[in-house]
N, CA, C and O atoms as a Tinker XYZ file with bonds, in Angstrom:
   252  protein
     1  N     34.217000   99.695000  -12.777000    73     2
     2  CA    34.777000   99.406000  -11.477000    64     1     3
     3  C     35.895000   98.383000  -11.628000    63     2     4     5
     4  O     35.658000   97.267000  -12.089000    81     3
     5  N     37.100000   98.755000  -11.246000    73     3     6
     6  CA    38.250000   97.875000  -11.361000    64     5     7
     7  C     38.365000   96.969000  -10.140000    63     6     8     9
     8  O     38.099000   97.389000   -9.014000    81     7
     9  N     38.757000   95.742000  -10.373000    73     7    10
    10  CA    38.927000   94.786000   -9.293000    64     9    11
    11  C     40.384000   94.333000   -9.220000    63    10    12    13
    12  O     40.661000   93.194000   -8.844000    81    11
    13  N     41.320000   95.222000   -9.580000    73    11    14
    14  CA    42.737000   94.870000   -9.619000    64    13    15
    15  C     43.476000   95.279000   -8.355000    63    14    16    17
    16  O     44.670000   95.573000   -8.407000    81    15
    17  N     42.792000   95.302000   -7.230000    73    15    18
    18  CA    43.430000   95.683000   -5.976000    64    17    19
    19  C     44.143000   94.480000   -5.381000    63    18    20    21
    20  O     43.655000   93.352000   -5.440000    81    19
    21  N     45.315000   94.747000   -4.805000    73    19    22
    22  CA    46.038000   93.702000   -4.094000    64    21    23
    23  C     45.546000   93.723000   -2.659000    63    22    24    25
    24  O     45.676000   94.731000   -1.964000    81    23
    25  N     44.980000   92.610000   -2.217000    73    23    26
    26  CA    44.360000   92.541000   -0.900000    64    25    27
    27  C     45.367000   92.446000    0.230000    63    26    28    29
    28  O     45.070000   92.863000    1.349000    81    27
    29  N     46.545000   91.910000   -0.030000    73    27    30
    30  CA    47.581000   91.786000    0.994000    64    29    31
    31  C     48.653000   92.823000    0.684000    63    30    32    33
    32  O     49.352000   92.699000   -0.321000    81    31
    33  N     48.795000   93.843000    1.528000    73    31    34
    34  CA    49.748000   94.923000    1.230000    64    33    35
    35  C     51.180000   94.427000    0.988000    63    34    36    37
    36  O     51.895000   95.002000    0.167000    81    35
    37  N     51.602000   93.387000    1.678000    73    35    38
    38  CA    52.956000   92.875000    1.502000    64    37    39
    39  C     53.149000   92.251000    0.124000    63    38    40    41
    40  O     54.282000   92.095000   -0.333000    81    39
    41  N     52.070000   91.899000   -0.528000    73    39    42
    42  CA    52.164000   91.268000   -1.841000    64    41    43
    43  C     52.541000   92.269000   -2.930000    63    42    44    45
    44  O     53.060000   91.872000   -3.973000    81    43
    45  N     52.292000   93.546000   -2.709000    73    43    46
    46  CA    52.600000   94.554000   -3.729000    64    45    47
    47  C     54.079000   94.539000   -4.095000    63    46    48    49
    48  O     54.420000   94.573000   -5.277000    81    47
    49  N     54.954000   94.489000   -3.107000    73    47    50
    50  CA    56.387000   94.477000   -3.371000    64    49    51
    51  C     56.781000   93.242000   -4.173000    63    50    52    53
    52  O     57.577000   93.336000   -5.108000    81    51
    53  N     56.231000   92.089000   -3.814000    73    51    54
    54  CA    56.538000   90.855000   -4.537000    64    53    55
    55  C     56.036000   90.927000   -5.975000    63    54    56    57
    56  O     56.729000   90.495000   -6.896000    81    55
    57  N     54.837000   91.470000   -6.175000    73    55    58
    58  CA    54.288000   91.585000   -7.534000    64    57    59
    59  C     55.094000   92.575000   -8.378000    63    58    60    61
    60  O     55.308000   92.348000   -9.569000    81    59
    61  N     55.539000   93.670000   -7.762000    73    59    62
    62  CA    56.367000   94.632000   -8.492000    64    61    63
    63  C     57.694000   93.999000   -8.915000    63    62    64    65
    64  O     58.167000   94.219000  -10.031000    81    63
    65  N     58.290000   93.212000   -8.017000    73    63    66
    66  CA    59.544000   92.527000   -8.342000    64    65    67
    67  C     59.315000   91.518000   -9.466000    63    66    68    69
    68  O     60.114000   91.419000  -10.397000    81    67
    69  N     58.217000   90.772000   -9.368000    73    67    70
    70  CA    57.862000   89.784000  -10.389000    64    69    71
    71  C     57.669000   90.463000  -11.748000    63    70    72    73
    72  O     58.122000   89.954000  -12.773000    81    71
    73  N     56.999000   91.607000  -11.746000    73    71    74
    74  CA    56.755000   92.354000  -12.988000    64    73    75
    75  C     58.070000   92.842000  -13.586000    63    74    76    77
    76  O     58.263000   92.768000  -14.800000    81    75
    77  N     58.973000   93.340000  -12.747000    73    75    78
    78  CA    60.271000   93.827000  -13.240000    64    77    79
    79  C     61.093000   92.677000  -13.833000    63    78    80    81
    80  O     61.749000   92.849000  -14.861000    81    79
    81  N     61.058000   91.505000  -13.187000    73    79    82
    82  CA    61.781000   90.340000  -13.712000    64    81    83
    83  C     61.218000   89.924000  -15.064000    63    82    84    85
    84  O     61.976000   89.657000  -15.996000    81    83
    85  N     59.904000   89.869000  -15.177000    73    83    86
    86  CA    59.267000   89.490000  -16.438000    64    85    87
    87  C     59.605000   90.498000  -17.533000    63    86    88    89
    88  O     59.862000   90.116000  -18.675000    81    87
    89  N     59.604000   91.772000  -17.188000    73    87    90
    90  CA    59.922000   92.814000  -18.173000    64    89    91
    91  C     61.353000   92.680000  -18.671000    63    90    92    93
    92  O     61.613000   92.815000  -19.866000    81    91
    93  N     62.279000   92.417000  -17.758000    73    91    94
    94  CA    63.672000   92.292000  -18.186000    64    93    95
    95  C     63.866000   91.057000  -19.059000    63    94    96    97
    96  O     64.710000   91.060000  -19.955000    81    95
    97  N     63.093000   90.003000  -18.808000    73    95    98
    98  CA    63.196000   88.789000  -19.623000    64    97    99
    99  C     62.739000   89.009000  -21.057000    63    98   100   101
   100  O     63.242000   88.355000  -21.971000    81    99
   101  N     61.797000   89.917000  -21.269000    73    99   102
   102  CA    61.316000   90.178000  -22.631000    64   101   103
   103  C     61.927000   91.456000  -23.215000    63   102   104   105
   104  O     61.552000   91.878000  -24.309000    81   103
   105  N     62.862000   92.067000  -22.491000    73   103   106
   106  CA    63.590000   93.222000  -23.009000    64   105   107
   107  C     62.851000   94.540000  -22.943000    63   106   108   109
   108  O     63.090000   95.423000  -23.766000    81   107
   109  N     61.950000   94.691000  -21.974000    73   107   110
   110  CA    61.213000   95.947000  -21.807000    64   109   111
   111  C     61.762000   96.661000  -20.581000    63   110   112   113
   112  O     61.873000   96.071000  -19.507000    81   111
   113  N     62.102000   97.929000  -20.746000    73   111   114
   114  CA    62.619000   98.715000  -19.630000    64   113   115
   115  C     61.469000   99.333000  -18.859000    63   114   116   117
   116  O     60.810000  100.255000  -19.342000    81   115
   117  N     61.229000   98.822000  -17.654000    73   115   118
   118  CA    60.222000   99.406000  -16.777000    64   117   119
   119  C     60.916000  100.278000  -15.754000    63   118   120   121
   120  O     62.051000  100.015000  -15.358000    81   119
   121  N     60.231000  101.304000  -15.339000    73   119   122
   122  CA    60.745000  102.126000  -14.249000    64   121   123
   123  C     59.746000  102.055000  -13.101000    63   122   124   125
   124  O     58.574000  101.744000  -13.311000    81   123
   125  N     60.205000  102.338000  -11.906000    73   123   126
   126  CA    59.294000  102.343000  -10.761000    64   125   127
   127  C     58.277000  103.452000  -10.949000    63   126   128   129
   128  O     58.623000  104.566000  -11.342000    81   127
   129  N     57.036000  103.143000  -10.670000    73   127   130
   130  CA    55.977000  104.135000  -10.820000    64   129   131
   131  C     55.285000  104.022000  -12.157000    63   130   132   133
   132  O     55.047000  102.925000  -12.662000    81   131
   133  N     54.966000  105.165000  -12.721000    73   131   134
   134  CA    54.164000  105.253000  -13.938000    64   133   135
   135  C     54.947000  104.800000  -15.161000    63   134   136   137
   136  O     56.082000  105.230000  -15.367000    81   135
   137  N     54.351000  103.936000  -15.972000    73   135   138
   138  CA    54.960000  103.449000  -17.208000    64   137   139
   139  C     54.013000  103.630000  -18.388000    63   138   140   141
   140  O     53.925000  102.763000  -19.257000    81   139
   141  N     53.311000  104.749000  -18.416000    73   139   142
   142  CA    52.332000  105.014000  -19.456000    64   141   143
   143  C     52.914000  105.247000  -20.829000    63   142   144   145
   144  O     52.175000  105.335000  -21.810000    81   143
   145  N     54.235000  105.348000  -20.915000    73   143   146
   146  CA    54.871000  105.561000  -22.210000    64   145   147
   147  C     55.150000  104.252000  -22.953000    63   146   148   149
   148  O     55.690000  104.271000  -24.059000    81   147
   149  N     54.784000  103.114000  -22.349000    73   147   150
   150  CA    54.976000  101.836000  -23.018000    64   149   151
   151  C     53.965000  101.671000  -24.145000    63   150   152   153
   152  O     52.842000  102.170000  -24.071000    81   151
   153  N     54.383000  100.966000  -25.184000    73   151   154
   154  CA    53.438000  100.633000  -26.245000    64   153   155
   155  C     52.552000   99.484000  -25.773000    63   154   156   157
   156  O     52.868000   98.809000  -24.794000    81   155
   157  N     51.462000   99.273000  -26.461000    73   155   158
   158  CA    50.581000   98.160000  -26.127000    64   157   159
   159  C     51.311000   96.836000  -26.283000    63   158   160   161
   160  O     51.108000   95.912000  -25.494000    81   159
   161  N     52.151000   96.744000  -27.290000    73   159   162
   162  CA    52.925000   95.521000  -27.517000    64   161   163
   163  C     53.854000   95.251000  -26.337000    63   162   164   165
   164  O     53.950000   94.115000  -25.872000    81   163
   165  N     54.539000   96.286000  -25.850000    73   163   166
   166  CA    55.447000   96.108000  -24.720000    64   165   167
   167  C     54.681000   95.696000  -23.463000    63   166   168   169
   168  O     55.081000   94.759000  -22.772000    81   167
   169  N     53.596000   96.384000  -23.169000    73   167   170
   170  CA    52.811000   96.065000  -21.979000    64   169   171
   171  C     52.249000   94.646000  -22.080000    63   170   172   173
   172  O     52.241000   93.904000  -21.098000    81   171
   173  N     51.787000   94.281000  -23.256000    73   171   174
   174  CA    51.250000   92.942000  -23.462000    64   173   175
   175  C     52.301000   91.865000  -23.316000    63   174   176   177
   176  O     52.026000   90.789000  -22.786000    81   175
   177  N     53.510000   92.151000  -23.786000    73   175   178
   178  CA    54.567000   91.142000  -23.667000    64   177   179
   179  C     54.963000   90.934000  -22.210000    63   178   180   181
   180  O     55.283000   89.814000  -21.813000    81   179
   181  N     54.945000   91.997000  -21.408000    73   179   182
   182  CA    55.244000   91.866000  -19.979000    64   181   183
   183  C     54.147000   91.040000  -19.298000    63   182   184   185
   184  O     54.440000   90.104000  -18.554000    81   183
   185  N     52.901000   91.386000  -19.555000    73   183   186
   186  CA    51.786000   90.647000  -18.963000    64   185   187
   187  C     51.771000   89.194000  -19.411000    63   186   188   189
   188  O     51.515000   88.296000  -18.609000    81   187
   189  N     52.041000   88.965000  -20.673000    73   187   190
   190  CA    52.081000   87.600000  -21.198000    64   189   191
   191  C     53.179000   86.774000  -20.560000    63   190   192   193
   192  O     52.987000   85.594000  -20.266000    81   191
   193  N     54.330000   87.392000  -20.345000    73   191   194
   194  CA    55.441000   86.694000  -19.700000    64   193   195
   195  C     55.097000   86.356000  -18.253000    63   194   196   197
   196  O     55.453000   85.286000  -17.760000    81   195
   197  N     54.406000   87.270000  -17.575000    73   195   198
   198  CA    53.988000   87.016000  -16.198000    64   197   199
   199  C     53.030000   85.829000  -16.137000    63   198   200   201
   200  O     53.168000   84.959000  -15.277000    81   199
   201  N     52.062000   85.795000  -17.049000    73   199   202
   202  CA    51.100000   84.694000  -17.079000    64   201   203
   203  C     51.816000   83.382000  -17.397000    63   202   204   205
   204  O     51.536000   82.358000  -16.774000    81   203
   205  N     52.723000   83.406000  -18.346000    73   203   206
   206  CA    53.478000   82.212000  -18.708000    64   205   207
   207  C     54.223000   81.658000  -17.497000    63   206   208   209
   208  O     54.200000   80.452000  -17.248000    81   207
   209  N     54.885000   82.541000  -16.742000    73   207   210
   210  CA    55.637000   82.098000  -15.565000    64   209   211
   211  C     54.703000   81.573000  -14.471000    63   210   212   213
   212  O     55.046000   80.613000  -13.781000    81   211
   213  N     53.529000   82.189000  -14.304000    73   211   214
   214  CA    52.580000   81.716000  -13.293000    64   213   215
   215  C     52.040000   80.336000  -13.659000    63   214   216   217
   216  O     51.874000   79.485000  -12.786000    81   215
   217  N     51.765000   80.109000  -14.940000    73   215   218
   218  CA    51.275000   78.803000  -15.383000    64   217   219
   219  C     52.353000   77.744000  -15.173000    63   218   220   221
   220  O     52.065000   76.647000  -14.695000    81   219
   221  N     53.598000   78.074000  -15.531000    73   219   222
   222  CA    54.701000   77.127000  -15.326000    64   221   223
   223  C     54.851000   76.787000  -13.847000    63   222   224   225
   224  O     55.054000   75.623000  -13.502000    81   223
   225  N     54.755000   77.780000  -12.974000    73   223   226
   226  CA    54.885000   77.530000  -11.539000    64   225   227
   227  C     53.745000   76.644000  -11.040000    63   226   228   229
   228  O     53.961000   75.746000  -10.226000    81   227
   229  N     52.547000   76.897000  -11.523000    73   227   230
   230  CA    51.394000   76.088000  -11.141000    64   229   231
   231  C     51.568000   74.632000  -11.603000    63   230   232   233
   232  O     51.348000   73.693000  -10.838000    81   231
   233  N     51.967000   74.471000  -12.864000    73   231   234
   234  CA    52.154000   73.118000  -13.397000    64   233   235
   235  C     53.261000   72.371000  -12.675000    63   234   236   237
   236  O     53.149000   71.166000  -12.446000    81   235
   237  N     54.322000   73.067000  -12.317000    73   235   238
   238  CA    55.415000   72.418000  -11.573000    64   237   239
   239  C     54.964000   72.020000  -10.181000    63   238   240   241
   240  O     55.474000   71.051000   -9.620000    81   239
   241  N     54.012000   72.756000   -9.612000    73   239   242
   242  CA    53.484000   72.434000   -8.298000    64   241   243
   243  C     52.583000   71.213000   -8.312000    63   242   244   245
   244  O     52.390000   70.574000   -7.278000    81   243
   245  N     52.029000   70.880000   -9.472000    73   243   246
   246  CA    51.148000   69.728000   -9.581000    64   245   247
   247  C     51.928000   68.423000   -9.691000    63   246   248   249
   248  O     51.387000   67.350000   -9.426000    81   247
   249  N     53.167000   68.510000  -10.073000    73   247   250
   250  CA    53.973000   67.295000  -10.322000    64   249   251
   251  C     54.608000   66.781000   -9.060000    63   250   252
   252  O     55.314000   65.774000   -9.091000    81   251
């Protein structure tokens, strides 16, 4: 059972934009919709970049 649902429908657009920005920063070409042709390394680098940016934003909010 997956728990990766976005509870606020308006957040989907923001998360998609955030994902596209992170992908472009690490040099991965994402397209809208299905991206099953990505390698595990590419998908991991996008996810890792997203986490890195979220941690930085959180830490900047604490200061």
